[in-house]
TORKOL-4160 file (C-alpha; in steps of 0.2 Angstrom, whole numbers, padded with zeros to 4 digits, m for minus):
89
<pt num="1" X="0000" Y="0000" Z="0000"/>
<pt num="2" X="0014" Y="0012" Z="0003"/>
<pt num="3" X="0020" Y="0009" Z="m0014"/>
<pt num="4" X="0003" Y="0015" Z="m0020"/>
<pt num="5" X="0004" Y="0031" Z="m0011"/>
<pt num="6" X="0022" Y="0034" Z="m0017"/>
<pt num="7" X="0017" Y="0033" Z="m0035"/>
<pt num="8" X="0006" Y="0048" Z="m0033"/>
<pt num="9" X="0011" Y="0065" Z="m0039"/>
<pt num="10" X="0014" Y="0071" Z="m0021"/>
<pt num="11" X="0024" Y="0057" Z="m0013"/>
<pt num="12" X="0027" Y="0068" Z="0003"/>
<pt num="13" X="0009" Y="0069" Z="0007"/>
<pt num="14" X="0009" Y="0054" Z="0018"/>
<pt num="15" X="0022" Y="0062" Z="0029"/>
<pt num="16" X="0014" Y="0079" Z="0031"/>
<pt num="17" X="0007" Y="0083" Z="0048"/>
<pt num="18" X="0000" Y="0098" Z="0055"/>
<pt num="19" X="0001" Y="0104" Z="0073"/>
<pt num="20" X="m0015" Y="0103" Z="0084"/>
<pt num="21" X="m0020" Y="0113" Z="0099"/>
<pt num="22" X="m0023" Y="0097" Z="0108"/>
<pt num="23" X="m0008" Y="0088" Z="0117"/>
<pt num="24" X="m0008" Y="0070" Z="0122"/>
<pt num="25" X="0000" Y="0070" Z="0140"/>
<pt num="26" X="0006" Y="0053" Z="0146"/>
<pt num="27" X="0013" Y="0047" Z="0162"/>
<pt num="28" X="0001" Y="0057" Z="0173"/>
<pt num="29" X="m0002" Y="0052" Z="0191"/>
<pt num="30" X="m0016" Y="0041" Z="0196"/>
<pt num="31" X="m0022" Y="0055" Z="0207"/>
<pt num="32" X="m0022" Y="0068" Z="0193"/>
<pt num="33" X="m0038" Y="0077" Z="0190"/>
<pt num="34" X="m0044" Y="0088" Z="0176"/>
<pt num="35" X="m0042" Y="0103" Z="0188"/>
<pt num="36" X="m0024" Y="0099" Z="0193"/>
<pt num="37" X="m0019" Y="0097" Z="0175"/>
<pt num="38" X="m0028" Y="0112" Z="0169"/>
<pt num="39" X="m0020" Y="0122" Z="0183"/>
<pt num="40" X="m0002" Y="0116" Z="0178"/>
<pt num="41" X="m0004" Y="0119" Z="0159"/>
<pt num="42" X="m0012" Y="0136" Z="0161"/>
<pt num="43" X="0005" Y="0143" Z="0164"/>
<pt num="44" X="0008" Y="0140" Z="0145"/>
<pt num="45" X="m0009" Y="0147" Z="0139"/>
<pt num="46" X="m0027" Y="0147" Z="0140"/>
<pt num="47" X="m0033" Y="0129" Z="0143"/>
<pt num="48" X="m0050" Y="0126" Z="0136"/>
<pt num="49" X="m0052" Y="0108" Z="0140"/>
<pt num="50" X="m0044" Y="0093" Z="0149"/>
<pt num="51" X="m0049" Y="0075" Z="0146"/>
<pt num="52" X="m0042" Y="0062" Z="0158"/>
<pt num="53" X="m0045" Y="0045" Z="0152"/>
<pt num="54" X="m0052" Y="0034" Z="0166"/>
<pt num="55" X="m0051" Y="0016" Z="0169"/>
<pt num="56" X="m0069" Y="0011" Z="0172"/>
<pt num="57" X="m0065" Y="m0005" Z="0183"/>
<pt num="58" X="m0052" Y="0003" Z="0194"/>
<pt num="59" X="m0060" Y="0020" Z="0194"/>
<pt num="60" X="m0044" Y="0030" Z="0192"/>
<pt num="61" X="m0035" Y="0038" Z="0178"/>
<pt num="62" X="m0026" Y="0026" Z="0165"/>
<pt num="63" X="m0011" Y="0037" Z="0165"/>
<pt num="64" X="m0014" Y="0049" Z="0151"/>
<pt num="65" X="m0024" Y="0064" Z="0146"/>
<pt num="66" X="m0028" Y="0076" Z="0132"/>
<pt num="67" X="m0026" Y="0095" Z="0135"/>
<pt num="68" X="m0033" Y="0107" Z="0123"/>
<pt num="69" X="m0027" Y="0125" Z="0121"/>
<pt num="70" X="m0036" Y="0140" Z="0113"/>
<pt num="71" X="m0022" Y="0140" Z="0100"/>
<pt num="72" X="m0009" Y="0130" Z="0091"/>
<pt num="73" X="0004" Y="0142" Z="0097"/>
<pt num="74" X="0000" Y="0140" Z="0115"/>
<pt num="75" X="0000" Y="0121" Z="0113"/>
<pt num="76" X="0017" Y="0122" Z="0105"/>
<pt num="77" X="0023" Y="0133" Z="0120"/>
<pt num="78" X="0017" Y="0120" Z="0132"/>
<pt num="79" X="0025" Y="0106" Z="0123"/>
<pt num="80" X="0042" Y="0115" Z="0123"/>
<pt num="81" X="0040" Y="0120" Z="0141"/>
<pt num="82" X="0032" Y="0106" Z="0150"/>
<pt num="83" X="0039" Y="0091" Z="0140"/>
<pt num="84" X="0048" Y="0080" Z="0153"/>
<pt num="85" X="0042" Y="0090" Z="0168"/>
<pt num="86" X="0034" Y="0083" Z="0183"/>
<pt num="87" X="0017" Y="0090" Z="0188"/>
<pt num="88" X="0014" Y="0093" Z="0206"/>
<pt num="89" X="m0003" Y="0093" Z="0214"/>
């Protein structure tokens, strides 16, 4: 199938990727909440939404979340500033 895409007039199309205003955040604490994450990431810009994915059986976060900013620029700033940083409650 890759060969099929490579034979088209724009072979780089499959590698193009635009930045989004939503970041995937992994490795969050099981005690993390939407509020604590929104507070931590708000230093980088306006957070318009946080979605902490929950384990329905254990009733705790699965260890990752999605943080949505009001703009792509704010999300890029958060990615640069928060990447690899711990978040304290």
